[in-house]
N, CA, C and O atoms as CSV, one atom per row, in Angstrom:
chain,resi,resn,atom,element,x,y,z
A,1,MET,N,N,12.864,-17.908,-12.172
A,1,MET,CA,C,14.026,-17.971,-13.496
A,1,MET,C,C,13.743,-16.529,-13.748
A,1,MET,O,O,12.605,-16.113,-13.531
A,2,GLY,N,N,14.978,-15.467,-14.331
A,2,GLY,CA,C,14.232,-14.160,-15.113
A,2,GLY,C,C,13.813,-14.817,-16.546
A,2,GLY,O,O,13.332,-15.879,-16.942
A,3,VAL,N,N,14.362,-13.333,-17.209
A,3,VAL,CA,C,13.669,-13.444,-18.547
A,3,VAL,C,C,14.878,-12.586,-19.224
A,3,VAL,O,O,15.557,-11.565,-19.120
A,4,PRO,N,N,14.527,-14.324,-20.365
A,4,PRO,CA,C,16.566,-13.910,-21.038
A,4,PRO,C,C,16.308,-13.533,-22.015
A,4,PRO,O,O,15.708,-13.954,-23.003
A,5,VAL,N,N,17.246,-11.871,-21.462
A,5,VAL,CA,C,17.843,-10.738,-22.203
A,5,VAL,C,C,19.137,-10.579,-21.992
A,5,VAL,O,O,19.749,-10.845,-20.958
A,6,PRO,N,N,19.736,-9.948,-23.428
A,6,PRO,CA,C,20.823,-9.783,-23.755
A,6,PRO,C,C,21.755,-9.272,-23.206
A,6,PRO,O,O,22.943,-9.501,-23.430
A,7,TRP,N,N,21.032,-8.093,-21.981
A,7,TRP,CA,C,21.407,-7.893,-20.612
A,7,TRP,C,C,21.131,-7.507,-19.108
A,7,TRP,O,O,20.031,-7.926,-18.747
A,8,ARG,N,N,21.846,-6.800,-18.098
A,8,ARG,CA,C,21.539,-7.796,-17.010
A,8,ARG,C,C,20.837,-6.728,-16.571
A,8,ARG,O,O,21.205,-5.652,-17.040
A,9,SER,N,N,19.714,-6.701,-15.624
A,9,SER,CA,C,18.825,-6.266,-14.894
A,9,SER,C,C,19.412,-4.885,-13.471
A,9,SER,O,O,19.842,-5.288,-12.390
A,10,ARG,N,N,19.359,-4.166,-13.620
A,10,ARG,CA,C,19.293,-3.467,-12.776
A,10,ARG,C,C,19.165,-3.357,-11.349
A,10,ARG,O,O,19.893,-2.854,-10.493
A,11,LEU,N,N,17.611,-4.192,-11.287
A,11,LEU,CA,C,16.623,-4.075,-10.610
A,11,LEU,C,C,16.574,-6.045,-10.418
A,11,LEU,O,O,16.686,-6.735,-11.431
A,12,SER,N,N,16.424,-6.607,-9.220
A,12,SER,CA,C,15.758,-7.683,-8.918
A,12,SER,C,C,14.695,-7.954,-7.994
A,12,SER,O,O,14.640,-7.633,-6.806
A,13,ILE,N,N,13.817,-8.613,-8.714
A,13,ILE,CA,C,12.019,-8.173,-7.662
A,13,ILE,C,C,12.360,-9.754,-7.300
A,13,ILE,O,O,12.760,-10.271,-8.343
A,14,PRO,N,N,12.356,-10.400,-6.577
A,14,PRO,CA,C,11.394,-12.082,-7.148
A,14,PRO,C,C,10.192,-11.883,-6.945
A,14,PRO,O,O,9.911,-11.095,-6.042
A,15,GLY,N,N,8.995,-12.588,-7.785
A,15,GLY,CA,C,7.640,-12.746,-7.869
A,15,GLY,C,C,7.185,-13.307,-8.816
A,15,GLY,O,O,8.045,-13.806,-9.542
A,16,HIS,N,N,6.399,-13.409,-9.054
A,16,HIS,CA,C,5.617,-13.913,-10.022
A,16,HIS,C,C,4.650,-13.231,-10.261
A,16,HIS,O,O,4.155,-12.542,-9.368
A,17,SER,N,N,3.937,-13.263,-12.022
A,17,SER,CA,C,2.883,-12.209,-12.474
A,17,SER,C,C,1.774,-12.857,-12.867
A,17,SER,O,O,1.941,-13.911,-13.480
A,18,GLU,N,N,0.410,-12.385,-12.611
A,18,GLU,CA,C,-1.116,-13.532,-12.832
A,18,GLU,C,C,-0.975,-12.611,-13.811
A,18,GLU,O,O,-0.338,-11.567,-13.669
A,19,LEU,N,N,-1.909,-13.163,-15.456
A,19,LEU,CA,C,-2.222,-12.997,-16.332
A,19,LEU,C,C,-4.238,-12.778,-16.209
A,19,LEU,O,O,-4.782,-13.030,-15.134
A,20,THR,N,N,-4.817,-12.453,-17.051
A,20,THR,CA,C,-6.271,-13.079,-16.955
A,20,THR,C,C,-6.261,-12.302,-18.824
A,20,THR,O,O,-5.803,-11.301,-19.376
A,21,ILE,N,N,-7.253,-13.801,-19.288
A,21,ILE,CA,C,-6.922,-13.450,-20.840
A,21,ILE,C,C,-8.214,-13.767,-21.002
A,21,ILE,O,O,-8.865,-14.771,-20.714
A,22,ASN,N,N,-8.529,-12.540,-21.614
A,22,ASN,CA,C,-9.954,-12.350,-22.721
A,22,ASN,C,C,-10.128,-13.549,-23.483
A,22,ASN,O,O,-9.344,-14.452,-23.772
A,23,GLU,N,N,-12.372,-13.182,-23.966
A,23,GLU,CA,C,-12.114,-14.243,-24.530
A,23,GLU,C,C,-11.637,-13.805,-26.445
A,23,GLU,O,O,-11.707,-14.433,-27.502
A,24,ALA,N,N,-11.172,-12.426,-26.049
A,24,ALA,CA,C,-10.274,-12.827,-27.722
A,24,ALA,C,C,-8.802,-13.139,-27.633
A,24,ALA,O,O,-7.968,-13.152,-28.538
A,25,GLY,N,N,-8.654,-13.406,-26.252
A,25,GLY,CA,C,-6.952,-13.774,-26.551
A,25,GLY,C,C,-6.753,-13.258,-26.216
A,25,GLY,O,O,-6.014,-13.757,-25.367
A,26,LEU,N,N,-6.778,-11.276,-25.924
A,26,LEU,CA,C,-5.856,-10.568,-25.183
A,26,LEU,C,C,-5.760,-10.436,-24.065
A,26,LEU,O,O,-6.658,-11.155,-23.628
A,27,ILE,N,N,-5.183,-9.917,-23.104
A,27,ILE,CA,C,-4.550,-9.689,-21.736
A,27,ILE,C,C,-5.893,-8.789,-21.414
A,27,ILE,O,O,-6.332,-7.988,-22.239
A,28,ALA,N,N,-6.431,-8.982,-20.269
A,28,ALA,CA,C,-7.061,-8.184,-20.127
A,28,ALA,C,C,-6.611,-8.077,-18.572
A,28,ALA,O,O,-6.981,-6.953,-18.232
A,29,SER,N,N,-6.036,-8.661,-17.551
A,29,SER,CA,C,-5.187,-7.745,-16.745
A,29,SER,C,C,-4.087,-8.526,-16.080
A,29,SER,O,O,-3.883,-9.740,-16.097
A,30,HIS,N,N,-3.515,-7.685,-15.569
A,30,HIS,CA,C,-1.924,-8.146,-15.445
A,30,HIS,C,C,-1.706,-7.750,-13.957
A,30,HIS,O,O,-1.379,-6.564,-13.911
A,31,VAL,N,N,-1.767,-8.284,-12.799
A,31,VAL,CA,C,-1.155,-7.738,-11.574
A,31,VAL,C,C,0.062,-8.523,-11.465
A,31,VAL,O,O,0.180,-9.511,-12.189
A,32,ASP,N,N,1.031,-8.189,-10.605
A,32,ASP,CA,C,2.652,-8.737,-9.961
A,32,ASP,C,C,2.415,-8.853,-8.437
A,32,ASP,O,O,1.667,-8.227,-7.686
A,33,TYR,N,N,3.377,-9.948,-8.206
A,33,TYR,CA,C,3.228,-10.002,-6.867
A,33,TYR,C,C,4.756,-9.726,-6.533
A,33,TYR,O,O,5.461,-9.643,-7.539
A,34,TRP,N,N,5.451,-9.557,-5.231
A,34,TRP,CA,C,6.300,-9.257,-5.472
A,34,TRP,C,C,6.901,-9.820,-3.984
A,34,TRP,O,O,6.436,-9.423,-2.915
A,35,GLU,N,N,7.767,-10.594,-4.060
A,35,GLU,CA,C,8.547,-10.834,-2.717
A,35,GLU,C,C,9.202,-10.197,-1.922
A,35,GLU,O,O,9.425,-10.711,-0.825
A,36,ARG,N,N,9.725,-8.854,-2.233
A,36,ARG,CA,C,9.778,-7.840,-1.525
A,36,ARG,C,C,9.477,-6.553,-0.987
A,36,ARG,O,O,8.361,-6.284,-1.430
A,37,SER,N,N,9.792,-5.812,-0.419
A,37,SER,CA,C,8.854,-4.817,0.248
A,37,SER,C,C,9.185,-4.030,-0.642
A,37,SER,O,O,10.281,-4.220,-1.169
A,38,ARG,N,N,8.266,-2.784,-1.139
A,38,ARG,CA,C,8.251,-1.549,-2.320
A,38,ARG,C,C,9.845,-0.966,-1.503
A,38,ARG,O,O,10.670,-0.727,-2.385
A,39,LEU,N,N,10.445,-0.689,0.011
A,39,LEU,CA,C,11.260,0.116,0.006
A,39,LEU,C,C,12.958,-0.951,-0.116
A,39,LEU,O,O,14.158,-0.701,-0.226
A,40,ASP,N,N,12.097,-2.153,-0.011
A,40,ASP,CA,C,13.822,-2.788,-0.622
A,40,ASP,C,C,13.934,-2.445,-1.757
A,40,ASP,O,O,14.988,-1.907,-2.098
A,41,VAL,N,N,12.719,-2.681,-2.847
A,41,VAL,CA,C,13.534,-2.332,-4.403
A,41,VAL,C,C,13.859,-0.821,-4.809
A,41,VAL,O,O,14.418,-0.610,-5.886
A,42,LEU,N,N,13.438,0.467,-3.770
A,42,LEU,CA,C,13.473,1.568,-3.789
A,42,LEU,C,C,15.262,1.549,-3.347
A,42,LEU,O,O,16.215,1.982,-3.995
A,43,LYS,N,N,15.238,1.061,-2.385
A,43,LYS,CA,C,17.033,0.611,-1.841
A,43,LYS,C,C,18.063,0.585,-3.258
A,43,LYS,O,O,19.061,1.202,-3.629
A,44,GLN,N,N,17.003,-0.741,-3.911
A,44,GLN,CA,C,18.141,-1.077,-5.183
A,44,GLN,C,C,18.021,0.479,-6.385
A,44,GLN,O,O,18.850,0.928,-7.177
A,45,VAL,N,N,16.993,0.814,-6.128
A,45,VAL,CA,C,17.320,2.033,-7.193
A,45,VAL,C,C,18.633,2.912,-6.580
A,45,VAL,O,O,19.783,3.217,-6.897
A,46,PHE,N,N,18.143,3.009,-6.029
A,46,PHE,CA,C,19.581,4.940,-4.746
A,46,PHE,C,C,20.719,4.220,-4.475
A,46,PHE,O,O,21.806,4.797,-4.468
A,47,SER,N,N,20.597,2.605,-4.165
A,47,SER,CA,C,22.477,2.243,-4.195
A,47,SER,C,C,22.927,1.780,-5.215
A,47,SER,O,O,23.826,1.024,-4.850
A,48,ARG,N,N,22.840,1.762,-6.557
A,48,ARG,CA,C,23.388,2.212,-7.482
A,48,ARG,C,C,23.903,3.031,-8.103
A,48,ARG,O,O,24.337,2.773,-9.226
């Protein structure tokens, strides 16, 4: 499922994000896990 935005993204990178929340309720860390290689993502950038 994608993020609901009023435009169409130029890239498609399936995966998930892992957020860690600190004691103040703020995001302490954000790590993305991609289900595509970096090369596949670069190919999308230069093929459009």
